[in-house]
C-alpha positions in Angstrom: 26.5 -5.5 -11.7 26.0 -1.9 -12.5 24.7 0.1 -9.6 21.6 1.2 -11.5 20.8 -2.4 -12.1 21.1 -3.1 -8.4 18.8 -0.1 -7.7 16.2 -1.3 -10.2 16.1 -4.7 -8.7 15.6 -3.5 -5.2 12.1 -2.9 -3.8 10.7 -2.7 -0.3 10.0 -6.2 1.1 8.0 -6.8 4.3 7.6 -10.6 4.2 10.6 -12.9 4.6 11.2 -16.6 4.3 13.0 -17.0 7.7 16.0 -18.5 5.9 19.2 -17.8 7.8 21.7 -15.3 6.3 24.9 -17.1 5.6 28.1 -16.5 7.6 30.0 -14.8 4.8 27.2 -12.4 4.1 26.8 -11.6 7.7 30.5 -10.8 8.0 30.4 -8.6 4.8 27.5 -6.7 6.2 29.1 -6.2 9.7 32.3 -5.1 8.0 30.5 -2.5 5.9 28.5 -1.3 9.0 31.8 -0.8 10.9 33.3 1.1 7.9 30.2 3.3 7.5 30.1 4.0 11.3 33.7 5.0 11.3 33.2 7.3 8.3 30.0 8.9 9.5 30.1 8.9 13.3 27.0 6.8 13.4 26.6 3.6 15.4 25.3 1.2 12.8 24.3 -2.0 14.6 23.2 -5.3 12.9 21.1 -7.9 14.7 20.8 -11.5 13.3 18.3 -14.1 14.5 16.5 -11.6 16.6 12.7 -11.8 15.9 11.4 -9.9 18.9 11.7 -6.4 17.3 9.1 -7.4 14.7 7.0 -9.9 16.7 4.4 -7.5 18.2 1.1 -6.0 17.1 2.8 -2.9 15.6 4.9 -4.9 13.2 1.8 -7.0 12.3 0.0 -3.8 11.5 2.8 -2.9 9.2 2.3 -6.3 7.4 5.8 -7.6 8.4 6.3 -11.3 8.8 9.3 -13.5 9.6 11.6 -10.6 10.2 14.5 -12.0 12.1 17.3 -9.7 11.1 17.6 -5.9 11.1 20.0 -2.9 10.9 19.6 -0.2 13.6 20.8 3.2 12.6 21.8 5.0 15.8 23.6 8.3 16.1 24.2 11.4 18.2 21.1 13.7 18.4 21.5 16.6 16.0 20.2 18.2 12.9 22.2 16.0 10.6 21.4 12.6 12.2 18.5 11.6 9.8 20.4 12.6 6.7 23.4 10.6 7.7 21.3 7.7 8.6 19.6 7.8 5.2 22.8 8.1 3.3 24.7 5.3 5.0 21.7 3.1 5.6 21.0 3.1 1.8 24.6 2.1 1.2 23.9 -0.9 3.5 20.6 -1.6 1.6 22.2 -1.7 -1.8 25.1 -3.9 -0.5 22.5 -6.3 0.8 20.6 -6.3 -2.5 23.8 -7.1 -4.4 24.2 -10.1 -2.1 20.6 -11.4 -3.0 19.0 -10.1 0.2 15.8 -8.0 0.6 15.3 -5.0 2.8 12.7 -2.5 4.0 13.2 0.9 5.7 11.0 0.9 8.8 10.5 4.1 10.8 7.4 3.4 13.0 6.0 -0.1 12.5 8.5 -2.1 14.6 8.8 -2.9 18.3 11.7 -2.3 20.7 15.0 -3.0 19.1 18.1 -4.5 20.8 20.2 -1.5 19.8 22.5 0.1 22.3 21.6 3.8 22.5 23.6 6.2 24.7 21.9 9.1 26.5 23.1 11.6 23.8 22.0 9.3 21.0 18.8 8.4 19.1 17.5 5.6 17.0 17.0 7.2 13.6 15.5 4.3 11.7 15.6 0.5 11.3 16.1 -1.6 8.2 14.7 -5.1 8.0 16.9 -7.5 6.1 16.7 -11.1 5.0 15.6 -13.4 2.2 12.3 -12.0 0.8 9.3 -14.2 0.3 8.7 -11.9 -2.7 10.8 -9.2 -4.4 8.4 -6.3 -3.8 7.0 -3.9 -6.4 8.3 -0.7 -8.1 7.0 2.5 -6.7 5.3 5.3 -8.6 7.3 8.5 -9.3 6.4 12.2 -9.4 7.1 14.0 -12.8 10.7 14.7 -13.2 10.1 18.5 -13.6 8.8 18.5 -10.0 12.0 17.0 -8.8 14.8 19.0 -10.6 15.3 22.3 -12.4 16.3 20.9 -15.8 14.0 18.0 -16.7 13.8 18.9 -20.4 17.5 19.3 -21.0 20.2 17.8 -18.9 23.7 16.4 -19.3 24.0 12.6 -19.6 25.7 12.2 -16.2 22.9 14.3 -14.5 20.2 12.2 -16.3 21.9 9.0 -15.0 21.9 10.6 -11.5 18.2 11.5 -11.7 17.4 8.0 -12.9 19.0 6.7 -9.8 17.2 9.2 -7.7 13.8 8.0 -9.0 14.7 4.5 -7.9 15.3 5.6 -4.3 12.9 4.7 -1.6 11.3 7.5 0.3 8.8 7.6 3.3 5.3 6.9 2.0 6.8 7.4 -1.5 6.5 11.2 -1.0 9.6 12.2 -3.0 9.8 15.6 -1.3 13.2 16.7 -2.6 14.4 19.0 -5.4 17.7 18.8 -7.3 19.2 21.9 -8.9 22.0 21.9 -11.5 23.9 25.1 -12.0 26.9 24.6 -14.3 28.6 21.6 -12.8 27.3 22.1 -9.3 24.5 20.0 -7.9 22.5 20.9 -4.9 19.5 19.2 -3.4 17.0 20.3 -0.7 14.4 18.5 1.3 10.8 19.6 1.5 8.6 19.6 4.5 7.1 16.5 5.9 7.8 13.3 7.9 11.3 11.8 7.5 12.2 14.1 4.6 15.7 14.5 6.0 16.1 10.7 6.0 14.9 10.6 2.4 17.4 13.4 1.5 20.2 11.2 2.7 18.9 8.2 0.7 18.5 10.2 -2.6 21.9 11.8 -2.2 23.5 8.4 -1.9 21.7 7.2 -5.0 22.8 10.2 -7.0 26.4 10.0 -5.9 26.7 6.3 -6.3 25.4 6.5 -9.9 27.4 9.5 -11.0 30.5 9.7 -8.8 29.6 13.4 -8.2 28.7 15.1 -5.0 25.2 16.6 -4.4 25.4 19.3 -1.8 
């Protein structure tokens, strides 16, 4: 399946069926988490059959139900932690989607996770994962000319990248980022706001996965 098709099929899902994730899918997710951790320096930890993190009032307030599996994105404290978590976390999210699983990025509406966090580390975010009771809904997008510098005229490869970017999840659907194309060079900056650095990592991964080109 083309990566854009995977992105189009993936929406945030907060309600799950409680069905167990099969052994082969668990192993594939754990293997990818280890690979991403090694590459990024993060500590990506996956917990299966662990309902406590989403069993309290906060998770209920966030409309979560039957969340029994989640990915914890942990890393050393520093200015690049959130961006790394967004980039590699979204890689995990799209892998899960390709396997028929649903996900949701969760920053605040969860309880205490089982993640191991060292003194110089921090939990950047959590991703719920499992079989969705529904498939979620597409989000609204800001006009393309507010998100890049060449909305009216762009190369095909850049247009494909921006299509992927529009499909990326962002906190509260804020889409506070801006892509700039100068010649063949692509740069992207995060705006101000909550979790915009996390969002930056997510949209960078979408752009790069769709185009095979780096966004700096």
